Every structure is written in C-alpha cells, then in structure tokens.
C-alpha positions in Angstrom: 11.2 -7.7 -13.7 7.8 -6.4 -12.7 4.6 -7.2 -14.7 1.2 -5.6 -14.6 -2.1 -7.2 -15.2 -5.4 -5.2 -15.5 -8.6 -7.0 -14.5 -10.5 -4.5 -16.7 -9.0 -6.2 -19.7 -10.4 -9.6 -18.6 -8.8 -12.9 -18.0 -7.8 -13.6 -21.6 -5.4 -10.6 -21.5 -1.8 -11.2 -20.6 0.3 -9.3 -18.1 2.6 -6.7 -19.6 6.0 -5.4 -18.5 5.5 -2.5 -16.1 8.4 -0.5 -17.5 6.8 -0.5 -21.0 3.4 0.6 -19.7 5.1 3.3 -17.6 6.8 4.7 -20.7 3.5 4.5 -22.6 1.9 6.5 -19.8 4.5 9.3 -20.1 6.8 8.3 -17.3 10.5 7.3 -17.3 9.9 3.7 -17.5 13.6 2.7 -17.8 13.8 3.4 -14.0 11.2 1.0 -13.0 13.1 -1.8 -11.1 14.2 -4.4 -13.8 15.2 -6.9 -11.1 13.3 -7.8 -7.9 13.1 -10.6 -5.4 9.5 -9.9 -4.2 7.0 -7.1 -4.7 3.8 -6.4 -2.5 1.2 -3.7 -2.5 0.7 -1.6 0.6 -3.0 -1.9 0.7 -3.8 1.0 2.9 -1.2 3.5 1.8 -1.3 2.2 -1.8 2.3 1.9 -2.7 4.0 -0.7 -4.9 7.1 -2.0 -2.9 10.1 -4.1 -4.2 12.1 -6.1 -1.7 15.4 -6.7 -3.3 15.8 -4.5 -6.3 18.3 -2.6 -8.5 18.7 1.0 -7.2 17.9 4.4 -8.7 20.7 6.2 -10.3 19.6 9.2 -12.7 22.6 8.5 -14.8 22.3 4.7 -15.1 19.0 2.8 -15.5 20.9 -0.5 -15.4 22.3 -0.4 -11.9 23.3 -3.7 -10.1 20.8 -5.7 -8.2 20.9 -5.1 -4.4 19.3 -8.0 -2.4 19.0 -5.8 0.7 17.3 -2.8 -1.1 13.8 -1.8 -0.3 12.4 0.5 -3.1 8.9 1.9 -3.6 6.9 3.7 -6.2 5.0 7.0 -5.8 1.8 6.7 -3.7 -1.2 5.5 -5.8 1.1 5.5 -9.0 3.0 2.3 -9.8 4.5 4.0 -12.9 6.5 6.5 -11.0 9.8 5.3 -9.6 11.9 8.5 -9.9 12.2 10.2 -6.5 11.6 13.9 -6.4 10.2 16.5 -4.0 6.8 16.3 -5.8 6.3 12.6 -5.3 6.9 9.9 -2.5 9.0 7.4 -4.5 12.1 6.4 -2.7 14.4 3.6 -1.5 16.2 2.4 1.6 18.8 -0.3 2.2 18.7 -2.6 5.1 21.8 -3.0 7.1 21.7 -6.5 8.6 21.7 -9.7 6.5 22.7 -10.9 3.1 19.4 -10.8 1.4 15.7 -10.1 1.9 13.9 -13.4 2.3 10.2 -12.2 2.6 7.8 -9.3 3.4 4.2 -9.5 4.7 1.5 -6.9 5.2 0.0 -6.9 8.7 -2.7 -4.6 10.1 -0.4 -1.8 11.3 2.9 -2.4 9.5 4.9 -4.4 7.0 7.2 -7.1 8.4 10.4 -7.5 6.4 12.7 -10.6 6.9 16.3 -10.9 5.9 18.2 -14.1 6.4 19.3 -12.9 9.8 16.9 -10.1 11.1 13.4 -8.8 11.1 12.4 -5.2 10.4 9.1 -3.2 10.8 8.2 -1.0 7.9 5.8 1.8 8.8 4.4 4.7 6.8 5.5 8.2 8.0 4.4 10.4 5.1 6.5 13.0 3.3 9.4 13.7 3.4 10.7 10.4 4.8 7.7 8.4 3.6 8.7 5.0 5.1 10.6 4.0 8.2 12.4 0.7 8.5 13.0 -0.2 12.1 15.1 -3.3 13.3 13.0 -5.4 15.5 15.5 -8.1 16.3 18.6 -9.6 14.8 19.7 -13.2 14.9 16.3 -14.3 13.5 16.0 -16.9 10.8 13.4 -17.7 8.2 13.0 -21.1 6.5 11.7 -19.6 3.1 9.7 -16.8 1.6 6.3 -18.4 2.2 6.5 -19.6 5.8 4.9 -16.6 7.6 1.3 -16.1 8.3 -0.6 -13.4 10.3 -3.8 -14.3 12.2 -5.6 -11.7 14.5 -2.6 -9.4 14.0 -0.2 -12.0 15.4 2.5 -13.3 12.9 3.9 -16.8 13.1 6.7 -18.1 11.0 9.1 -21.0 10.7 12.9 -20.4 11.2 15.7 -22.7 10.1 15.7 -24.5 13.5 12.8 -23.1 15.6 9.4 -21.3 15.3 8.8 -17.6 16.0 5.9 -15.4 16.9 5.5 -11.6 16.6 2.8 -9.8 18.5 4.5 -6.5 19.2 7.7 -8.2 20.1 9.6 -11.1 18.7 9.7 -14.3 20.7 10.7 -17.9 20.0 7.6 -20.1 20.0 7.9 -23.1 22.4 7.4 -26.3 20.4 7.1 -29.8 21.7 7.8 -31.2 18.3 10.8 -29.0 17.4 13.3 -31.9 17.3 11.0 -34.1 15.3 10.1 -31.5 12.7 13.6 -30.1 12.0 15.2 -33.4 12.2 12.7 -34.8 9.5 13.1 -31.8 7.1 14.8 -31.7 3.7 16.8 -28.5 4.0 17.9 -28.7 0.3 14.2 -28.1 -0.5 13.5 -25.7 2.3 12.1 -22.9 0.1 9.2 -25.1 -0.7 7.9 -24.9 2.9 4.8 -22.7 3.3 2.4 -21.7 6.0 -1.5 -21.7 6.1 -4.2 -21.2 8.6 -7.4 -22.9 9.7 -8.9 -20.2 11.8 -12.1 -22.2 12.5 -10.1 -24.5 14.7 -7.4 -21.9 15.9 -4.6 -23.6 13.9 -1.5 -22.5 12.1 -0.1 -25.1 9.6 3.4 -25.5 8.1 3.8 -27.8 5.1 7.3 -29.1 4.4 9.2 -31.8 2.5 10.4 -34.6 4.8 14.1 -35.7 4.9 13.8 -38.3 2.0 11.4 -36.4 -0.2 11.9 -33.6 -2.7 8.2 -32.7 -2.6 6.0 -31.3 0.2 4.6 -34.4 2.0 4.4 -33.5 5.7 2.9 -30.9 8.0 3.0 -29.7 11.6 0.2 -27.7 13.2 0.2 -25.3 16.1 -3.1 -24.6 18.0 -2.7 -21.1 19.3 -5.7 -21.3 21.5 -4.8 -24.6 23.3 -1.1 -24.1 22.7 -0.5 -27.7 21.5 1.3 -29.2 18.5 0.5 -32.1 16.2 1.8 -33.4 13.0 1.1 -35.7 10.0 1.6 -36.4 6.3 -0.2 -34.7 3.4 0.8 -33.8 -0.1 -0.1 -30.2 -0.7 1.4 -27.4 -2.9 -0.7 -24.4 -1.8 -3.3 -23.5 0.9 -6.1 -20.9 1.3 -8.2 -20.3 4.3 -10.6 -17.7 3.1 -13.4 -16.1 5.1 -15.6 -15.7 2.1 -15.6 -19.5 1.5 -17.1 -22.1 3.7 -14.2 -24.5 3.6 -10.4 -24.1 3.3 -8.8 -25.2 0.1 -5.5 -27.0 -0.7 -3.8 -27.9 -4.0 -2.2 -31.3 -4.6 0.4 -32.6 -7.0 -2.4 -33.8 -9.3 -3.4 -30.2 -10.2 -6.6 -30.4 -8.1 -8.1 -27.9 -5.8 -9.5 -29.8 -2.8 -12.0 -28.7 -0.1 -10.9 -29.6 3.4 -13.1 -30.3 6.5 -15.8 -31.3 4.2 -17.1 -34.9 3.9 -15.5 -38.2 5.0 -13.8 -39.4 1.8 -10.5 -38.5 0.2 -11.5 -37.4 -3.3 -7.9 -36.5 -4.4 -8.3 -39.4 -6.9 -11.0 -40.1 -9.3 -12.4 -42.8 -7.1 -13.4 -41.6 -3.5 -11.4 -43.5 -1.0 -11.6 -43.6 2.8 -9.2 -41.3 4.6 -6.4 -43.3 6.2 -5.8 -41.7 9.5 -4.7 -42.5 13.1 -3.8 -40.7 16.3 -0.7 -41.4 18.3 0.4 -39.8 21.5 3.1 -40.3 24.2 2.3 -42.4 27.3 0.3 -40.9 30.1 -1.3 -42.1 33.3 -4.9 -42.9 33.4 -4.9 -42.4 37.1 -2.5 -42.6 40.1 -2.6 -45.3 42.8 
C-alpha cells in the first residue's frame, strides 16, 4: 500500500496510509491503489505514479494486482485516483514482459523497465496525459536498484550484460563481463545496486559474489576513459550528492561512511590502514 509522510509534522510523526488521508480530505480513498511494486513522484509534472498496481474499477475497489499496470494520480493531487474528464488521473498497461522491475526519472522522461523491455514515459497533457512508448524489447535488468542516470545518460546492469541509454538503447562493451556475471550470486540478484562518483567520472555497481548472500563486491565503469575495474567492498547503500563534499556509503555495521576522505578505513572503532592493491593483465613495456 501507499503511505504518506508530511515534513511539516516533523520527524517524530509517522507515515500514514494514503487511502485513509484521502478519505479524510473528501476524496474516494478506497480507490487509492492498495498494492504497488514501486511508486515515484514525477518531479516536474507533479504526479504520483505507481508501477505495478491494482487497477481502477468504479464498481470494485479491491481489484486484482496487475504487475504490468502503470497508474497515476491527478496532477498535484496524490489523493485523487478516480479518472474523470475534470482531472488527469489514469492508468495504462504495458504489453511486453511479466512484471515491471523499476522506473527512474530522467531529465526529459521516465524510463520504465519490465523483465524483458524498456519503455519511455512522457507527459502529453490532457486528454491522454501520459504516453508510454516501447524503446526496445529483449532487454533485461538485474534488479530494481541497478539503474543510474548521469548527465542525462542512463546506465544499468542486465542479467548478463550492461546497458546504456542516451536516446537509444545500446549494450555497453565490458572487458570484465565474464568475470562479473560469472562471480555473481543470482539468487541474491535484487540486492545489486548502482551508484555514481561523478568527480572521477565513474558508475559503480555493487553486488553479492557467488559464495556470498551479502553485497561484498563492486565493478566500476569510467565513462570518460571507457575503462572498467573491480574490487571487493561491503556496502548496502550509496549516495553521491552534489551538496556534500564526499560521497557516502552504508555498511553492514549500520555506519554511514565518507569515501574519498583520509587514508584510514574507519569502518571499525579502531582506524585501520586500507588494504588495497592493483592488478592488471600483462602488457609490453616496449617492443624490440
């Protein structure tokens, strides 16, 4: 179900069921989606959008969950989910795939991935409101958190290769493809997640290695130099924020750790030197 938290009430206030709030505000709260896979806010157009939801039926508020249904509220009104000619609430079902894996806001559109296709979602305005256009089929996605957009270019990890979208969908050449996907625990694939380190022109993917049930490895793509590198690191979340000096990661000890700062590993109570090394393939120093 959907929950709503208001910053005005302060951090001590708990989130509340959106359907209950909608009813209290005078709307038909029983038609707020009661089951969703993912929700995002369309920042520019100001819609609340559910990816995977139970559909609207004026005679039945307890419709079955549809994992391919995209459903949105009225513009600037998260309480109104009943479509009419006086609002912009609505829904549309995708045609390719078994379920929606993820959706991400980009500068000009919302990208929507199913388990076998990628769609572009663009705002048209009344009466059609949103247009969902198929970009490409036979596309995979490792999990709901493996996509990231940098400079309006979106990168993501598929189930056996990496992809990039910059107006068209392309496979991303990867010199470490066999190593990464041969070393990944697919039973824990939805733990994989993407991050960025824009200061060094890098996209990171964290993943659980073959013999691990926790995230313990990473692979990095430098999109400026077009090179790949990899390593081991236990992280559960990542944030590269332009308003902070350093990127932050979360570890399994419940710590928030600044990266690219200092020379010690302070993930434990006692600072320890960072254990590190660099290994490459053989190359010639010179010919002759």
